[in-house]
N, C-alpha and C positions, 0 to 999 in steps of 0.2 A: 309611222305612216299615217295614222289617223290625224295626228296633230298637223302634219304637213297638208293633208287634204283640207282640213278646217281652215288653216291659214290661207291656202290658195282661194278657197271660197270667200273668205273675208276680204281678201285683196280685190276681188272682183266686184264687191258690193260696196256702195257708198254707205258710210256709217255716221250719220249725224247724231244727235243726242239720242240716247237709249230711252225708249218709251217704257212705261210701267204696265203695259197690257200683257196678257198671257201669250203663250206660244200658239202655233198654228193648229194644235190638236187640243182635245178636251182633257184637261188635267185630271178629271175624275176617273178617266180610263187609264191613267199612267200607272204602269206596273213595274216596268224595267227601271233600273237605277238611273240610266241616262235620261229617261223621260222625267223622272222625279226631280233630277237636278235642273233640267230645263224649266220645269214648273216652279221650282223654288228660287230661281235667280232671274231677275228682270232682264239683265243683259243677255243671258242665254236665250230667254224667251224671244227677245227682239231679234237676235241672230237666227233663231229658228224660223220666225216669220219671214225674214228676208230670204233665207234659203228656200223656204216653201214657195215664195213668190217667184224666185229665179227658176225653180223646178217647174212650176206651172208654165212659165214663159217658154222654156226649152221644150217641154213635152207637147205644148200646143203647136209648136212649129215643126215638130219631128214627124216623120212618116211612121206608119204602123210598125215596120221593121225596126226603125230607129228607137221607137218607144219601148219595144220589147227589150232591146239591148240596154237602154237607159234604165229600165226597171230592174233588170238583173244586176246592173252595176250599183244601183241604189240599195238593193237588198244586201249586197256584199258590203257596201259601205256602212250600212246600219249594223250589220253583224260585227264589223271591225270596231265600230264605236262602242257597242255593248261589251265587246271583249276587253275594253280598257278599264273596266271596273276596278277600283282601288283595292 
């Protein structure tokens, strides 16, 4: 399920060359395995930045009720992502 969600997100985002910059969050605060993986791999960091940008766009356009629903879905998705630990 998680892989399908990630692939769908990737299909919606244009992916030119991967940049070498960090993710959308502070890696010094990364504690969970998924965050550490994102910090350690430039391609995942780039994807994280693109997803964060898409998230900002969607939430800026959403109503307050829609934002609450989106945030609940985001928390569930993050939980699923963390549940994929090897």
